[in-house]
C-alpha positions in Angstrom: 8.9 4.4 12.6 11.9 2.2 11.9 13.8 3.2 8.8 16.1 1.1 6.6 19.6 2.1 5.4 18.1 4.0 2.5 16.0 6.1 4.8 12.7 4.6 3.7 10.3 3.1 6.1 10.9 -0.6 6.7 7.3 -1.5 5.8 7.9 -0.1 2.3 10.8 -2.6 1.8 8.4 -5.3 3.0 5.9 -4.3 0.3 8.7 -4.5 -2.3 9.6 -8.0 -0.9 5.9 -9.0 -1.1 5.6 -8.0 -4.7 8.8 -9.8 -5.7 7.7 -13.0 -3.8 4.2 -12.8 -5.3 5.7 -12.6 -8.8 7.8 -15.7 -8.2 5.7 -17.9 -5.8 2.4 -19.4 -6.7 1.6 -20.0 -3.0 1.8 -16.3 -2.3 -0.2 -15.5 -5.4 -3.0 -17.9 -4.3 -3.0 -16.4 -0.8 -3.4 -12.8 -2.1 -5.7 -13.5 -5.1 -8.9 -13.4 -3.0 -8.2 -9.9 -1.6 -10.8 -7.4 -2.7 -9.8 -4.4 -0.6 -6.7 -2.7 0.8 -7.6 -4.0 4.2 -7.9 -7.6 3.0 -4.6 -7.3 1.2 -2.8 -5.9 4.3 -4.3 -8.6 6.6 -3.5 -11.4 4.2 0.1 -10.1 3.8 0.5 -9.9 7.5 -0.7 -13.5 7.9 2.0 -14.4 5.4 4.6 -12.6 7.5 5.0 -9.3 5.6 4.8 -6.1 7.7 3.1 -3.8 5.2 0.7 -0.9 6.0 -2.2 0.8 4.3 0.1 3.8 3.8 2.5 1.6 1.8 -0.3 0.6 -0.6 -1.4 4.2 -1.0 2.2 5.3 -1.8 2.6 2.5 -4.3 -0.7 3.5 -6.0 0.4 7.2 -6.1 3.7 6.2 -7.6 2.0 4.0 -10.2 -0.3 6.8 -11.2 2.6 9.3 -11.5 4.6 6.8 -13.7 1.7 5.8 -15.9 1.5 8.9 -18.1 5.3 8.7 -18.6 5.0 5.1 -19.9 2.1 6.0 -22.2 4.2 8.9 -23.6 7.0 6.5 -24.6 4.8 4.1 -26.5 
């Protein structure tokens, strides 16, 4: 697996780039809006030129779930 300068897998940085682009670009938003599964999201992202994997989505979900109780505790 190819790793970036920070030691993380390059596909993880691609996922971060996809999220940033989707937040800013309505074209990317429209292309991803129809996705109803992880597989559809990975395929649509790849068609847009992002090299993400199912593992990236799983890691992102796990990170989100770990951070959620922390955010609720602050509120």
